[in-house]
PyMOL Python script that loads the backbone (N, CA, C, O; Angstrom):
from pymol import cmd

cmd.read_pdbstr("""\
ATOM      1  N   MET A   1      78.300 -50.028 -75.275  1.00  0.00           N
ATOM      2  CA  MET A   1      79.620 -49.463 -75.174  1.00  0.00           C
ATOM      3  C   MET A   1      80.451 -50.323 -74.249  1.00  0.00           C
ATOM      4  O   MET A   1      79.922 -50.916 -73.308  1.00  0.00           O
ATOM      5  N   ALA A   2      81.715 -50.397 -74.497  1.00  0.00           N
ATOM      6  CA  ALA A   2      82.596 -51.295 -73.755  1.00  0.00           C
ATOM      7  C   ALA A   2      82.804 -50.875 -72.310  1.00  0.00           C
ATOM      8  O   ALA A   2      83.223 -51.699 -71.498  1.00  0.00           O
ATOM      9  N   SER A   3      82.530 -49.635 -71.960  1.00  0.00           N
ATOM     10  CA  SER A   3      82.718 -49.188 -70.583  1.00  0.00           C
ATOM     11  C   SER A   3      81.442 -49.326 -69.760  1.00  0.00           C
ATOM     12  O   SER A   3      81.361 -48.804 -68.649  1.00  0.00           O
ATOM     13  N   SER A   4      80.467 -50.012 -70.288  1.00  0.00           N
ATOM     14  CA  SER A   4      79.183 -50.168 -69.623  1.00  0.00           C
ATOM     15  C   SER A   4      79.127 -51.464 -68.819  1.00  0.00           C
ATOM     16  O   SER A   4      79.723 -52.472 -69.199  1.00  0.00           O
ATOM     17  N   LEU A   5      78.406 -51.423 -67.710  1.00  0.00           N
ATOM     18  CA  LEU A   5      78.213 -52.617 -66.888  1.00  0.00           C
ATOM     19  C   LEU A   5      77.372 -53.651 -67.637  1.00  0.00           C
ATOM     20  O   LEU A   5      77.625 -54.852 -67.545  1.00  0.00           O
ATOM     21  N   TYR A   6      76.364 -53.168 -68.384  1.00  0.00           N
ATOM     22  CA  TYR A   6      75.451 -54.056 -69.097  1.00  0.00           C
ATOM     23  C   TYR A   6      75.710 -53.996 -70.596  1.00  0.00           C
ATOM     24  O   TYR A   6      75.986 -52.931 -71.149  1.00  0.00           O
ATOM     25  N   HIS A   7      75.617 -55.161 -71.252  1.00  0.00           N
ATOM     26  CA  HIS A   7      75.744 -55.240 -72.706  1.00  0.00           C
ATOM     27  C   HIS A   7      74.537 -55.998 -73.245  1.00  0.00           C
ATOM     28  O   HIS A   7      74.160 -57.042 -72.713  1.00  0.00           O
ATOM     29  N   GLU A   8      73.936 -55.466 -74.303  1.00  0.00           N
ATOM     30  CA  GLU A   8      72.784 -56.106 -74.924  1.00  0.00           C
ATOM     31  C   GLU A   8      73.180 -57.486 -75.429  1.00  0.00           C
ATOM     32  O   GLU A   8      74.204 -57.643 -76.094  1.00  0.00           O
ATOM     33  N   ALA A   9      72.352 -58.498 -75.106  1.00  0.00           N
ATOM     34  CA  ALA A   9      72.666 -59.870 -75.493  1.00  0.00           C
ATOM     35  C   ALA A   9      71.662 -60.433 -76.484  1.00  0.00           C
ATOM     36  O   ALA A   9      71.970 -61.400 -77.182  1.00  0.00           O
ATOM     37  N   GLY A  10      70.487 -59.862 -76.564  1.00  0.00           N
ATOM     38  CA  GLY A  10      69.468 -60.378 -77.460  1.00  0.00           C
ATOM     39  C   GLY A  10      68.829 -61.637 -76.897  1.00  0.00           C
ATOM     40  O   GLY A  10      69.319 -62.204 -75.921  1.00  0.00           O
ATOM     41  N   GLY A  11      67.747 -62.069 -77.505  1.00  0.00           N
ATOM     42  CA  GLY A  11      67.054 -63.271 -77.042  1.00  0.00           C
ATOM     43  C   GLY A  11      66.411 -63.060 -75.688  1.00  0.00           C
ATOM     44  O   GLY A  11      66.147 -61.926 -75.287  1.00  0.00           O
ATOM     45  N   GLU A  12      66.159 -64.150 -74.984  1.00  0.00           N
ATOM     46  CA  GLU A  12      65.493 -64.075 -73.687  1.00  0.00           C
ATOM     47  C   GLU A  12      66.377 -63.490 -72.604  1.00  0.00           C
ATOM     48  O   GLU A  12      65.875 -62.938 -71.624  1.00  0.00           O
ATOM     49  N   VAL A  13      67.678 -63.603 -72.766  1.00  0.00           N
ATOM     50  CA  VAL A  13      68.603 -63.097 -71.755  1.00  0.00           C
ATOM     51  C   VAL A  13      68.493 -61.586 -71.649  1.00  0.00           C
ATOM     52  O   VAL A  13      68.467 -61.049 -70.541  1.00  0.00           O
ATOM     53  N   GLY A  14      68.430 -60.894 -72.767  1.00  0.00           N
ATOM     54  CA  GLY A  14      68.294 -59.444 -72.774  1.00  0.00           C
ATOM     55  C   GLY A  14      69.608 -58.711 -72.623  1.00  0.00           C
ATOM     56  O   GLY A  14      69.982 -57.920 -73.489  1.00  0.00           O
ATOM     57  N   ALA A  15      70.317 -58.964 -71.527  1.00  0.00           N
ATOM     58  CA  ALA A  15      71.590 -58.277 -71.292  1.00  0.00           C
ATOM     59  C   ALA A  15      72.495 -59.144 -70.440  1.00  0.00           C
ATOM     60  O   ALA A  15      72.033 -59.999 -69.684  1.00  0.00           O
ATOM     61  N   THR A  16      73.786 -58.911 -70.572  1.00  0.00           N
ATOM     62  CA  THR A  16      74.763 -59.589 -69.725  1.00  0.00           C
ATOM     63  C   THR A  16      75.483 -58.538 -68.893  1.00  0.00           C
ATOM     64  O   THR A  16      75.585 -57.380 -69.296  1.00  0.00           O
ATOM     65  N   THR A  17      75.976 -58.943 -67.740  1.00  0.00           N
ATOM     66  CA  THR A  17      76.653 -58.036 -66.819  1.00  0.00           C
ATOM     67  C   THR A  17      78.156 -58.255 -66.894  1.00  0.00           C
ATOM     68  O   THR A  17      78.629 -59.391 -66.885  1.00  0.00           O
ATOM     69  N   HIS A  18      78.898 -57.160 -66.967  1.00  0.00           N
ATOM     70  CA  HIS A  18      80.358 -57.219 -67.069  1.00  0.00           C
ATOM     71  C   HIS A  18      80.985 -56.246 -66.073  1.00  0.00           C
ATOM     72  O   HIS A  18      81.371 -55.143 -66.460  1.00  0.00           O
ATOM     73  N   PRO A  19      81.097 -56.634 -64.784  1.00  0.00           N
ATOM     74  CA  PRO A  19      81.657 -55.731 -63.775  1.00  0.00           C
ATOM     75  C   PRO A  19      83.072 -55.260 -64.096  1.00  0.00           C
ATOM     76  O   PRO A  19      83.457 -54.160 -63.698  1.00  0.00           O
ATOM     77  N   SER A  20      83.846 -56.066 -64.802  1.00  0.00           N
ATOM     78  CA  SER A  20      85.223 -55.680 -65.115  1.00  0.00           C
ATOM     79  C   SER A  20      85.295 -54.518 -66.111  1.00  0.00           C
ATOM     80  O   SER A  20      86.359 -53.922 -66.283  1.00  0.00           O
ATOM     81  N   HIS A  21      84.179 -54.189 -66.766  1.00  0.00           N
ATOM     82  CA  HIS A  21      84.168 -53.092 -67.730  1.00  0.00           C
ATOM     83  C   HIS A  21      83.926 -51.741 -67.071  1.00  0.00           C
ATOM     84  O   HIS A  21      83.984 -50.707 -67.736  1.00  0.00           O
ATOM     85  N   VAL A  22      83.656 -51.743 -65.775  1.00  0.00           N
ATOM     86  CA  VAL A  22      83.360 -50.499 -65.074  1.00  0.00           C
ATOM     87  C   VAL A  22      84.590 -50.053 -64.298  1.00  0.00           C
ATOM     88  O   VAL A  22      85.188 -50.829 -63.553  1.00  0.00           O
ATOM     89  N   SER A  23      84.950 -48.810 -64.482  1.00  0.00           N
ATOM     90  CA  SER A  23      86.111 -48.246 -63.793  1.00  0.00           C
ATOM     91  C   SER A  23      85.752 -47.935 -62.344  1.00  0.00           C
ATOM     92  O   SER A  23      84.634 -47.506 -62.059  1.00  0.00           O
ATOM     93  N   ASP A  24      86.691 -48.150 -61.430  1.00  0.00           N
ATOM     94  CA  ASP A  24      86.416 -47.865 -60.020  1.00  0.00           C
ATOM     95  C   ASP A  24      87.044 -46.544 -59.582  1.00  0.00           C
ATOM     96  O   ASP A  24      87.096 -46.256 -58.386  1.00  0.00           O
ATOM     97  N   ASP A  25      87.519 -45.743 -60.523  1.00  0.00           N
ATOM     98  CA  ASP A  25      88.138 -44.469 -60.168  1.00  0.00           C
ATOM     99  C   ASP A  25      87.218 -43.275 -60.426  1.00  0.00           C
ATOM    100  O   ASP A  25      87.685 -42.147 -60.582  1.00  0.00           O
ATOM    101  N   LEU A  26      85.915 -43.528 -60.471  1.00  0.00           N
ATOM    102  CA  LEU A  26      84.957 -42.459 -60.696  1.00  0.00           C
ATOM    103  C   LEU A  26      84.745 -41.638 -59.426  1.00  0.00           C
ATOM    104  O   LEU A  26      84.765 -42.166 -58.314  1.00  0.00           O
ATOM    105  N   LEU A  27      84.545 -40.360 -59.616  1.00  0.00           N
ATOM    106  CA  LEU A  27      84.234 -39.484 -58.497  1.00  0.00           C
ATOM    107  C   LEU A  27      82.727 -39.447 -58.300  1.00  0.00           C
ATOM    108  O   LEU A  27      81.965 -39.695 -59.234  1.00  0.00           O
ATOM    109  N   ARG A  28      82.305 -39.140 -57.091  1.00  0.00           N
ATOM    110  CA  ARG A  28      80.882 -39.097 -56.763  1.00  0.00           C
ATOM    111  C   ARG A  28      80.121 -38.163 -57.710  1.00  0.00           C
ATOM    112  O   ARG A  28      79.030 -38.500 -58.171  1.00  0.00           O
ATOM    113  N   GLY A  29      80.688 -37.008 -57.995  1.00  0.00           N
ATOM    114  CA  GLY A  29      80.038 -36.049 -58.890  1.00  0.00           C
ATOM    115  C   GLY A  29      79.841 -36.604 -60.290  1.00  0.00           C
ATOM    116  O   GLY A  29      78.820 -36.346 -60.929  1.00  0.00           O
ATOM    117  N   ASP A  30      80.823 -37.371 -60.770  1.00  0.00           N
ATOM    118  CA  ASP A  30      80.706 -37.988 -62.095  1.00  0.00           C
ATOM    119  C   ASP A  30      79.563 -38.992 -62.126  1.00  0.00           C
ATOM    120  O   ASP A  30      78.795 -39.051 -63.086  1.00  0.00           O
ATOM    121  N   VAL A  31      79.462 -39.775 -61.067  1.00  0.00           N
ATOM    122  CA  VAL A  31      78.389 -40.768 -60.979  1.00  0.00           C
ATOM    123  C   VAL A  31      77.037 -40.067 -60.928  1.00  0.00           C
ATOM    124  O   VAL A  31      76.093 -40.490 -61.596  1.00  0.00           O
ATOM    125  N   GLN A  32      76.936 -39.003 -60.143  1.00  0.00           N
ATOM    126  CA  GLN A  32      75.676 -38.265 -60.048  1.00  0.00           C
ATOM    127  C   GLN A  32      75.272 -37.672 -61.397  1.00  0.00           C
ATOM    128  O   GLN A  32      74.093 -37.687 -61.748  1.00  0.00           O
ATOM    129  N   LYS A  33      76.241 -37.149 -62.156  1.00  0.00           N
ATOM    130  CA  LYS A  33      75.942 -36.606 -63.485  1.00  0.00           C
ATOM    131  C   LYS A  33      75.435 -37.703 -64.417  1.00  0.00           C
ATOM    132  O   LYS A  33      74.502 -37.489 -65.191  1.00  0.00           O
ATOM    133  N   THR A  34      76.057 -38.874 -64.336  1.00  0.00           N
ATOM    134  CA  THR A  34      75.644 -39.996 -65.180  1.00  0.00           C
ATOM    135  C   THR A  34      74.228 -40.445 -64.828  1.00  0.00           C
ATOM    136  O   THR A  34      73.416 -40.714 -65.713  1.00  0.00           O
ATOM    137  N   VAL A  35      73.941 -40.522 -63.534  1.00  0.00           N
ATOM    138  CA  VAL A  35      72.597 -40.925 -63.091  1.00  0.00           C
ATOM    139  C   VAL A  35      71.569 -39.882 -63.512  1.00  0.00           C
ATOM    140  O   VAL A  35      70.481 -40.239 -63.964  1.00  0.00           O
ATOM    141  N   ASP A  36      71.892 -38.604 -63.372  1.00  0.00           N
ATOM    142  CA  ASP A  36      70.967 -37.544 -63.791  1.00  0.00           C
ATOM    143  C   ASP A  36      70.688 -37.617 -65.288  1.00  0.00           C
ATOM    144  O   ASP A  36      69.545 -37.457 -65.717  1.00  0.00           O
ATOM    145  N   ALA A  37      71.730 -37.857 -66.086  1.00  0.00           N
ATOM    146  CA  ALA A  37      71.545 -37.982 -67.537  1.00  0.00           C
ATOM    147  C   ALA A  37      70.671 -39.191 -67.864  1.00  0.00           C
ATOM    148  O   ALA A  37      69.810 -39.117 -68.740  1.00  0.00           O
ATOM    149  N   ALA A  38      70.892 -40.308 -67.159  1.00  0.00           N
ATOM    150  CA  ALA A  38      70.091 -41.520 -67.380  1.00  0.00           C
ATOM    151  C   ALA A  38      68.642 -41.293 -66.966  1.00  0.00           C
ATOM    152  O   ALA A  38      67.723 -41.814 -67.597  1.00  0.00           O
ATOM    153  N   ARG A  39      68.442 -40.525 -65.919  1.00  0.00           N
ATOM    154  CA  ARG A  39      67.083 -40.210 -65.476  1.00  0.00           C
ATOM    155  C   ARG A  39      66.375 -39.374 -66.540  1.00  0.00           C
ATOM    156  O   ARG A  39      65.206 -39.611 -66.842  1.00  0.00           O
ATOM    157  N   LYS A  40      67.080 -38.401 -67.106  1.00  0.00           N
ATOM    158  CA  LYS A  40      66.478 -37.512 -68.107  1.00  0.00           C
ATOM    159  C   LYS A  40      66.156 -38.228 -69.412  1.00  0.00           C
ATOM    160  O   LYS A  40      65.124 -37.956 -70.026  1.00  0.00           O
ATOM    161  N   ASP A  41      67.031 -39.147 -69.847  1.00  0.00           N
ATOM    162  CA  ASP A  41      66.775 -39.820 -71.130  1.00  0.00           C
ATOM    163  C   ASP A  41      65.928 -41.086 -70.998  1.00  0.00           C
ATOM    164  O   ASP A  41      65.632 -41.738 -71.999  1.00  0.00           O
ATOM    165  N   GLY A  42      65.536 -41.436 -69.769  1.00  0.00           N
ATOM    166  CA  GLY A  42      64.646 -42.575 -69.559  1.00  0.00           C
ATOM    167  C   GLY A  42      65.338 -43.908 -69.364  1.00  0.00           C
ATOM    168  O   GLY A  42      64.683 -44.898 -69.039  1.00  0.00           O
ATOM    169  N   SER A  43      66.653 -43.957 -69.556  1.00  0.00           N
ATOM    170  CA  SER A  43      67.346 -45.244 -69.437  1.00  0.00           C
ATOM    171  C   SER A  43      67.418 -45.733 -67.993  1.00  0.00           C
ATOM    172  O   SER A  43      67.450 -46.941 -67.761  1.00  0.00           O
ATOM    173  N   LEU A  44      67.445 -44.828 -67.020  1.00  0.00           N
ATOM    174  CA  LEU A  44      67.470 -45.243 -65.614  1.00  0.00           C
ATOM    175  C   LEU A  44      66.199 -46.014 -65.268  1.00  0.00           C
ATOM    176  O   LEU A  44      66.255 -47.040 -64.591  1.00  0.00           O
ATOM    177  N   ASP A  45      65.069 -45.522 -65.730  1.00  0.00           N
ATOM    178  CA  ASP A  45      63.792 -46.181 -65.477  1.00  0.00           C
ATOM    179  C   ASP A  45      63.767 -47.575 -66.095  1.00  0.00           C
ATOM    180  O   ASP A  45      63.297 -48.525 -65.469  1.00  0.00           O
ATOM    181  N   ILE A  46      64.266 -47.697 -67.307  1.00  0.00           N
ATOM    182  CA  ILE A  46      64.292 -48.996 -67.995  1.00  0.00           C
ATOM    183  C   ILE A  46      65.202 -49.977 -67.263  1.00  0.00           C
ATOM    184  O   ILE A  46      64.810 -51.113 -66.996  1.00  0.00           O
ATOM    185  N   LEU A  47      66.424 -49.534 -66.937  1.00  0.00           N
ATOM    186  CA  LEU A  47      67.390 -50.415 -66.272  1.00  0.00           C
ATOM    187  C   LEU A  47      66.948 -50.807 -64.867  1.00  0.00           C
ATOM    188  O   LEU A  47      67.208 -51.928 -64.429  1.00  0.00           O
ATOM    189  N   SER A  48      66.282 -49.899 -64.157  1.00  0.00           N
ATOM    190  CA  SER A  48      65.860 -50.211 -62.791  1.00  0.00           C
ATOM    191  C   SER A  48      64.780 -51.285 -62.758  1.00  0.00           C
ATOM    192  O   SER A  48      64.539 -51.895 -61.716  1.00  0.00           O
ATOM    193  N   ARG A  49      64.132 -51.517 -63.891  1.00  0.00           N
ATOM    194  CA  ARG A  49      63.105 -52.562 -63.982  1.00  0.00           C
ATOM    195  C   ARG A  49      63.631 -53.806 -64.698  1.00  0.00           C
ATOM    196  O   ARG A  49      62.858 -54.695 -65.057  1.00  0.00           O
ATOM    197  N   GLY A  50      64.944 -53.865 -64.902  1.00  0.00           N
ATOM    198  CA  GLY A  50      65.550 -55.045 -65.513  1.00  0.00           C
ATOM    199  C   GLY A  50      65.492 -55.077 -67.021  1.00  0.00           C
ATOM    200  O   GLY A  50      65.773 -56.110 -67.628  1.00  0.00           O
ATOM    201  N   GLY A  51      65.134 -53.964 -67.639  1.00  0.00           N
ATOM    202  CA  GLY A  51      65.049 -53.921 -69.090  1.00  0.00           C
ATOM    203  C   GLY A  51      66.388 -53.614 -69.730  1.00  0.00           C
ATOM    204  O   GLY A  51      67.383 -53.368 -69.048  1.00  0.00           O
ATOM    205  N   VAL A  52      66.391 -53.633 -71.048  1.00  0.00           N
ATOM    206  CA  VAL A  52      67.586 -53.321 -71.819  1.00  0.00           C
ATOM    207  C   VAL A  52      67.326 -52.019 -72.563  1.00  0.00           C
ATOM    208  O   VAL A  52      66.311 -51.882 -73.246  1.00  0.00           O
ATOM    209  N   VAL A  53      68.226 -51.079 -72.434  1.00  0.00           N
ATOM    210  CA  VAL A  53      68.076 -49.789 -73.095  1.00  0.00           C
ATOM    211  C   VAL A  53      68.239 -49.986 -74.600  1.00  0.00           C
ATOM    212  O   VAL A  53      69.230 -50.567 -75.043  1.00  0.00           O
ATOM    213  N   PRO A  54      67.281 -49.510 -75.386  1.00  0.00           N
ATOM    214  CA  PRO A  54      67.399 -49.654 -76.837  1.00  0.00           C
ATOM    215  C   PRO A  54      68.644 -48.941 -77.361  1.00  0.00           C
ATOM    216  O   PRO A  54      69.034 -47.894 -76.844  1.00  0.00           O
ATOM    217  N   THR A  55      69.256 -49.511 -78.382  1.00  0.00           N
ATOM    218  CA  THR A  55      70.426 -48.864 -78.970  1.00  0.00           C
ATOM    219  C   THR A  55      69.979 -47.632 -79.742  1.00  0.00           C
ATOM    220  O   THR A  55      68.905 -47.613 -80.342  1.00  0.00           O
ATOM    221  N   LYS A  56      70.803 -46.628 -79.716  1.00  0.00           N
ATOM    222  CA  LYS A  56      70.475 -45.386 -80.407  1.00  0.00           C
ATOM    223  C   LYS A  56      70.916 -45.487 -81.858  1.00  0.00           C
ATOM    224  O   LYS A  56      71.966 -46.049 -82.167  1.00  0.00           O
ATOM    225  N   SER A  57      70.103 -44.938 -82.734  1.00  0.00           N
ATOM    226  CA  SER A  57      70.402 -44.957 -84.161  1.00  0.00           C
ATOM    227  C   SER A  57      71.620 -44.089 -84.453  1.00  0.00           C
ATOM    228  O   SER A  57      71.777 -43.008 -83.886  1.00  0.00           O
ATOM    229  N   THR A  58      72.464 -44.568 -85.331  1.00  0.00           N
ATOM    230  CA  THR A  58      73.637 -43.797 -85.732  1.00  0.00           C
ATOM    231  C   THR A  58      73.373 -43.027 -87.018  1.00  0.00           C
ATOM    232  O   THR A  58      74.193 -42.212 -87.442  1.00  0.00           O
ATOM    233  N   GLU A  59      72.239 -43.286 -87.629  1.00  0.00           N
ATOM    234  CA  GLU A  59      71.879 -42.609 -88.870  1.00  0.00           C
ATOM    235  C   GLU A  59      70.876 -41.507 -88.578  1.00  0.00           C
ATOM    236  O   GLU A  59      70.102 -41.615 -87.627  1.00  0.00           O
ATOM    237  N   PRO A  60      70.876 -40.451 -89.378  1.00  0.00           N
ATOM    238  CA  PRO A  60      69.868 -39.401 -89.179  1.00  0.00           C
ATOM    239  C   PRO A  60      68.476 -39.949 -89.505  1.00  0.00           C
ATOM    240  O   PRO A  60      68.330 -40.849 -90.333  1.00  0.00           O
ATOM    241  N   ALA A  61      67.476 -39.404 -88.856  1.00  0.00           N
ATOM    242  CA  ALA A  61      66.101 -39.844 -89.086  1.00  0.00           C
ATOM    243  C   ALA A  61      65.671 -39.498 -90.508  1.00  0.00           C
ATOM    244  O   ALA A  61      66.080 -38.481 -91.067  1.00  0.00           O
ATOM    245  N   LYS A  62      64.837 -40.365 -91.080  1.00  0.00           N
ATOM    246  CA  LYS A  62      64.330 -40.127 -92.430  1.00  0.00           C
ATOM    247  C   LYS A  62      63.049 -39.311 -92.344  1.00  0.00           C
ATOM    248  O   LYS A  62      62.312 -39.381 -91.361  1.00  0.00           O
ATOM    249  N   THR A  63      62.802 -38.540 -93.392  1.00  0.00           N
ATOM    250  CA  THR A  63      61.550 -37.795 -93.457  1.00  0.00           C
ATOM    251  C   THR A  63      60.437 -38.751 -93.874  1.00  0.00           C
ATOM    252  O   THR A  63      60.696 -39.850 -94.363  1.00  0.00           O
ATOM    253  N   ARG A  64      59.212 -38.319 -93.674  1.00  0.00           N
ATOM    254  CA  ARG A  64      58.060 -39.128 -94.075  1.00  0.00           C
ATOM    255  C   ARG A  64      58.117 -39.410 -95.578  1.00  0.00           C
ATOM    256  O   ARG A  64      57.818 -40.522 -96.013  1.00  0.00           O
ATOM    257  N   GLU A  65      58.498 -38.415 -96.362  1.00  0.00           N
ATOM    258  CA  GLU A  65      58.579 -38.592 -97.817  1.00  0.00           C
ATOM    259  C   GLU A  65      59.656 -39.603 -98.208  1.00  0.00           C
ATOM    260  O   GLU A  65      59.459 -40.375 -99.147  1.00  0.00           O
ATOM    261  N   GLN A  66      60.789 -39.610 -97.505  1.00  0.00           N
ATOM    262  CA  GLN A  66      61.847 -40.579 -97.801  1.00  0.00           C
ATOM    263  C   GLN A  66      61.364 -42.002 -97.528  1.00  0.00           C
ATOM    264  O   GLN A  66      61.611 -42.909 -98.323  1.00  0.00           O
ATOM    265  N   VAL A  67      60.684 -42.193 -96.416  1.00  0.00           N
ATOM    266  CA  VAL A  67      60.167 -43.523 -96.067  1.00  0.00           C
ATOM    267  C   VAL A  67      59.109 -43.953 -97.078  1.00  0.00           C
ATOM    268  O   VAL A  67      59.091 -45.102 -97.519  1.00  0.00           O
ATOM    269  N   ARG A  68      58.235 -43.029 -97.437  1.00  0.00           N
ATOM    270  CA  ARG A  68      57.179 -43.329 -98.409  1.00  0.00           C
ATOM    271  C   ARG A  68      57.789 -43.728 -99.758  1.00  0.00           C
ATOM    272  O   ARG A  68      57.364 -44.710-100.366  1.00  0.00           O
ATOM    273  N   ALA A  69      58.784 -42.966-100.223  1.00  0.00           N
ATOM    274  CA  ALA A  69      59.437 -43.269-101.504  1.00  0.00           C
ATOM    275  C   ALA A  69      60.132 -44.625-101.445  1.00  0.00           C
ATOM    276  O   ALA A  69      60.095 -45.391-102.409  1.00  0.00           O
ATOM    277  N   GLU A  70      60.764 -44.917-100.314  1.00  0.00           N
ATOM    278  CA  GLU A  70      61.429 -46.211-100.133  1.00  0.00           C
ATOM    279  C   GLU A  70      60.417 -47.355-100.253  1.00  0.00           C
ATOM    280  O   GLU A  70      60.674 -48.358-100.921  1.00  0.00           O
ATOM    281  N   PHE A  71      59.266 -47.190 -99.598  1.00  0.00           N
ATOM    282  CA  PHE A  71      58.227 -48.218 -99.629  1.00  0.00           C
ATOM    283  C   PHE A  71      57.680 -48.397-101.046  1.00  0.00           C
ATOM    284  O   PHE A  71      57.496 -49.524-101.505  1.00  0.00           O
ATOM    285  N   LEU A  72      57.424 -47.298-101.728  1.00  0.00           N
ATOM    286  CA  LEU A  72      56.865 -47.375-103.080  1.00  0.00           C
ATOM    287  C   LEU A  72      57.841 -47.983-104.082  1.00  0.00           C
ATOM    288  O   LEU A  72      57.414 -48.532-105.098  1.00  0.00           O
ATOM    289  N   ASN A  73      59.131 -47.898-103.816  1.00  0.00           N
ATOM    290  CA  ASN A  73      60.138 -48.466-104.717  1.00  0.00           C
ATOM    291  C   ASN A  73      60.460 -49.927-104.417  1.00  0.00           C
ATOM    292  O   ASN A  73      61.287 -50.528-105.102  1.00  0.00           O
ATOM    293  N   MET A  74      59.820 -50.505-103.405  1.00  0.00           N
ATOM    294  CA  MET A  74      60.056 -51.914-103.063  1.00  0.00           C
ATOM    295  C   MET A  74      59.385 -52.825-104.083  1.00  0.00           C
ATOM    296  O   MET A  74      58.384 -52.466-104.702  1.00  0.00           O
ATOM    297  N   THR A  75      59.959 -54.006-104.240  1.00  0.00           N
ATOM    298  CA  THR A  75      59.313 -55.018-105.074  1.00  0.00           C
ATOM    299  C   THR A  75      58.139 -55.589-104.274  1.00  0.00           C
ATOM    300  O   THR A  75      58.109 -55.458-103.050  1.00  0.00           O
ATOM    301  N   PRO A  76      57.181 -56.217-104.943  1.00  0.00           N
ATOM    302  CA  PRO A  76      56.058 -56.819-104.211  1.00  0.00           C
ATOM    303  C   PRO A  76      56.519 -57.837-103.159  1.00  0.00           C
ATOM    304  O   PRO A  76      55.922 -57.939-102.087  1.00  0.00           O
ATOM    305  N   GLU A  77      57.576 -58.582-103.468  1.00  0.00           N
ATOM    306  CA  GLU A  77      58.086 -59.577-102.513  1.00  0.00           C
ATOM    307  C   GLU A  77      58.645 -58.894-101.259  1.00  0.00           C
ATOM    308  O   GLU A  77      58.441 -59.363-100.139  1.00  0.00           O
ATOM    309  N   GLU A  78      59.357 -57.772-101.470  1.00  0.00           N
ATOM    310  CA  GLU A  78      59.903 -57.036-100.325  1.00  0.00           C
ATOM    311  C   GLU A  78      58.788 -56.466 -99.453  1.00  0.00           C
ATOM    312  O   GLU A  78      58.893 -56.473 -98.226  1.00  0.00           O
ATOM    313  N   ARG A  79      57.730 -55.978-100.075  1.00  0.00           N
ATOM    314  CA  ARG A  79      56.595 -55.435 -99.308  1.00  0.00           C
ATOM    315  C   ARG A  79      55.934 -56.525 -98.469  1.00  0.00           C
ATOM    316  O   ARG A  79      55.612 -56.312 -97.300  1.00  0.00           O
ATOM    317  N   ILE A  80      55.737 -57.693 -99.076  1.00  0.00           N
ATOM    318  CA  ILE A  80      55.117 -58.808 -98.349  1.00  0.00           C
ATOM    319  C   ILE A  80      55.975 -59.202 -97.159  1.00  0.00           C
ATOM    320  O   ILE A  80      55.463 -59.400 -96.058  1.00  0.00           O
ATOM    321  N   ARG A  81      57.292 -59.317 -97.380  1.00  0.00           N
ATOM    322  CA  ARG A  81      58.213 -59.670 -96.292  1.00  0.00           C
ATOM    323  C   ARG A  81      58.161 -58.624 -95.178  1.00  0.00           C
ATOM    324  O   ARG A  81      58.112 -58.975 -93.999  1.00  0.00           O
ATOM    325  N   LEU A  82      58.169 -57.347 -95.546  1.00  0.00           N
ATOM    326  CA  LEU A  82      58.122 -56.270 -94.562  1.00  0.00           C
ATOM    327  C   LEU A  82      56.826 -56.322 -93.754  1.00  0.00           C
ATOM    328  O   LEU A  82      56.845 -56.191 -92.530  1.00  0.00           O
ATOM    329  N   LEU A  83      55.713 -56.512 -94.437  1.00  0.00           N
ATOM    330  CA  LEU A  83      54.426 -56.578 -93.746  1.00  0.00           C
ATOM    331  C   LEU A  83      54.358 -57.770 -92.799  1.00  0.00           C
ATOM    332  O   LEU A  83      53.810 -57.658 -91.702  1.00  0.00           O
ATOM    333  N   ARG A  84      54.908 -58.910 -93.211  1.00  0.00           N
ATOM    334  CA  ARG A  84      54.920 -60.096 -92.336  1.00  0.00           C
ATOM    335  C   ARG A  84      55.795 -59.864 -91.113  1.00  0.00           C
ATOM    336  O   ARG A  84      55.436 -60.264 -90.006  1.00  0.00           O
ATOM    337  N   GLU A  85      56.952 -59.212 -91.310  1.00  0.00           N
ATOM    338  CA  GLU A  85      57.844 -58.923 -90.181  1.00  0.00           C
ATOM    339  C   GLU A  85      57.178 -58.004 -89.166  1.00  0.00           C
ATOM    340  O   GLU A  85      57.435 -58.103 -87.966  1.00  0.00           O
ATOM    341  N   ARG A  86      56.332 -57.120 -89.647  1.00  0.00           N
ATOM    342  CA  ARG A  86      55.672 -56.143 -88.781  1.00  0.00           C
ATOM    343  C   ARG A  86      54.330 -56.640 -88.250  1.00  0.00           C
ATOM    344  O   ARG A  86      53.572 -55.871 -87.658  1.00  0.00           O
ATOM    345  N   GLY A  87      54.036 -57.911 -88.457  1.00  0.00           N
ATOM    346  CA  GLY A  87      52.801 -58.484 -87.919  1.00  0.00           C
ATOM    347  C   GLY A  87      51.601 -58.314 -88.818  1.00  0.00           C
ATOM    348  O   GLY A  87      50.464 -58.480 -88.375  1.00  0.00           O
ATOM    349  N   GLY A  88      51.835 -57.988 -90.065  1.00  0.00           N
ATOM    350  CA  GLY A  88      50.738 -57.840 -91.018  1.00  0.00           C
ATOM    351  C   GLY A  88      50.317 -59.180 -91.574  1.00  0.00           C
ATOM    352  O   GLY A  88      50.592 -60.219 -90.975  1.00  0.00           O
ATOM    353  N   ARG A  89      49.659 -59.167 -92.703  1.00  0.00           N
ATOM    354  CA  ARG A  89      49.122 -60.368 -93.351  1.00  0.00           C
ATOM    355  C   ARG A  89      50.059 -61.503 -93.439  1.00  0.00           C
ATOM    356  O   ARG A  89      49.703 -62.557 -93.966  1.00  0.00           O
TER     357      ARG A  89
END
""", "prot")
cmd.dss("prot")
cmd.show_as("cartoon", "prot")
cmd.util.cbc("prot")
cmd.orient("prot")
């Protein structure tokens, strides 16, 4: 998000820092609420160790049957590519 101090960069860098994206008119209570929310969702722990918080999916989760049907409808070439990407054969 554009109002975040850190932005995902990919590769070895992981994230870049953008101090100008952070507003300095926050109240102490607002900051505490943000930290509490980050603590609850696990992102505070990740960021405190220098990690990058994974992006959240914007699509609803698929059911097991939807994923299975998707896999079964793949061409053999698509299956091979998928398995190789996931560390398979």
